[in-house]
C-alpha positions as CSV (number, residue, x, y, z in Angstrom):
1,M,-13.0,-6.8,-5.2
2,T,-13.3,-6.0,-1.5
3,K,-10.2,-6.5,0.5
4,F,-10.3,-7.4,4.2
5,L,-7.8,-6.9,7.0
6,A,-8.4,-9.1,10.0
7,D,-7.2,-7.6,13.3
8,E,-5.1,-9.7,15.6
9,N,-8.2,-10.6,17.7
10,F,-10.2,-11.9,14.7
11,P,-10.1,-15.7,14.9
12,L,-7.7,-17.4,12.4
13,P,-10.2,-20.2,11.6
14,S,-12.6,-17.4,10.4
15,V,-9.8,-15.9,8.3
16,K,-9.2,-19.3,6.7
17,R,-12.9,-19.9,6.1
18,L,-13.2,-16.5,4.4
19,R,-10.2,-17.2,2.2
20,A,-11.6,-20.6,1.3
21,A,-14.8,-18.8,0.2
22,G,-12.8,-16.6,-2.1
23,Y,-12.4,-13.4,-0.1
24,D,-9.2,-11.4,-0.3
25,I,-8.2,-11.2,3.4
26,E,-5.0,-10.5,5.2
27,A,-4.5,-11.4,8.9
28,I,-2.5,-9.3,11.3
29,I,-1.9,-12.4,13.5
30,I,0.1,-13.8,10.6
31,D,1.6,-10.7,8.9
32,S,2.5,-8.5,11.8
33,P,1.4,-9.7,15.2
34,G,1.5,-7.1,18.0
35,D,1.1,-4.2,15.6
36,S,-0.6,-1.1,17.0
37,D,-4.2,-0.2,16.2
38,E,-2.9,3.0,14.7
39,N,-0.6,1.1,12.3
40,I,-3.4,-1.3,11.4
41,L,-5.7,1.7,10.7
42,R,-3.0,3.3,8.5
43,R,-2.6,0.0,6.6
44,G,-6.3,-0.2,6.1
45,A,-6.4,3.4,4.8
46,T,-3.5,2.8,2.4
47,D,-4.9,-0.5,1.0
48,E,-8.5,0.6,1.3
49,S,-9.1,-2.6,3.3
50,I,-12.1,-3.2,5.5
51,I,-10.9,-4.0,9.0
52,L,-12.5,-6.9,10.8
53,T,-12.1,-6.5,14.6
54,F,-13.5,-7.2,18.1
55,D,-11.7,-4.0,19.3
56,R,-13.9,-0.9,19.7
57,D,-10.8,1.4,19.8
58,F,-11.0,1.7,16.0
59,G,-14.2,3.8,16.2
60,E,-12.5,6.2,18.6
61,L,-9.4,6.5,16.4
62,V,-11.4,7.4,13.4
63,F,-14.3,9.4,14.8
64,R,-12.7,11.2,17.8
65,L,-9.0,11.3,16.9
66,K,-9.7,11.8,13.2
67,L,-7.1,9.4,12.0
68,P,-7.4,8.4,8.3
69,A,-10.3,6.1,7.6
70,P,-9.8,2.6,6.1
71,G,-12.0,1.2,3.4
72,G,-14.4,0.2,6.2
73,I,-14.5,-1.2,9.7
74,V,-16.6,-4.1,11.0
75,Y,-16.7,-4.2,14.8
76,F,-18.0,-7.4,16.1
77,R,-19.7,-6.9,19.5
78,F,-20.2,-10.4,20.7
79,D,-18.1,-13.3,22.0
80,P,-18.0,-15.9,19.2
81,A,-19.5,-19.3,20.2
82,T,-17.0,-20.9,17.7
83,P,-13.9,-19.6,16.0
84,E,-15.7,-19.8,12.7
85,E,-18.8,-17.8,13.8
86,P,-17.5,-14.4,12.8
87,A,-16.9,-15.6,9.2
88,D,-20.4,-17.2,9.1
89,F,-21.9,-13.9,10.3
90,L,-19.9,-11.8,7.8
91,E,-20.9,-14.1,4.9
92,R,-24.6,-13.8,5.8
93,L,-24.3,-10.0,5.9
94,L,-22.5,-9.9,2.5
95,A,-25.2,-12.1,1.0
96,Q,-27.9,-9.6,1.6
97,P,-28.9,-7.7,-1.5
98,G,-27.7,-4.2,-1.5
99,F,-25.7,-4.5,1.7
100,S,-22.3,-2.8,1.7
101,L,-19.4,-2.4,4.1
102,D,-17.6,0.1,2.0
103,K,-16.7,3.4,3.7
104,K,-18.8,2.5,6.7
105,F,-18.3,1.8,10.4
106,T,-20.4,-1.3,10.9
107,V,-21.3,-2.6,14.4
108,V,-22.6,-6.1,14.5
109,D,-24.0,-8.1,17.4
110,R,-26.3,-11.1,17.2
111,R,-29.5,-9.0,17.3
112,Q,-28.7,-6.0,15.1
113,V,-26.4,-4.4,12.6
114,R,-25.8,-0.6,12.7
115,Q,-23.8,1.5,10.3
116,R,-22.6,5.0,10.0
117,P,-20.5,6.6,7.3
118,L,-16.7,6.9,7.8
119,V,-15.2,10.3,7.2
120,S,-11.9,10.5,5.3
């Protein structure tokens, strides 16, 4: 089962909605608020979690600085209209046949979804 790790900037109502839908998701805002991006990335790599974030720094850490890659990264590039919108968006993505977030850097905005492989 896919495990998610919500960055501190990922809305807590979206975390709660995803949990209620049966997803395994941990939240930095609850577990370790104020933790550094590097530590969150390490945790994602150790647990093979897919990081959910609104912070573009994770791409730089993995691709440019070559830090260990997590199970995946989903970078949301939009301001959510509601605190639940990121969860709704993610659930729609995951419902698409054949769609996978595993070992990919996924950039989502309201008009498109782009993916590129993560390197370990």
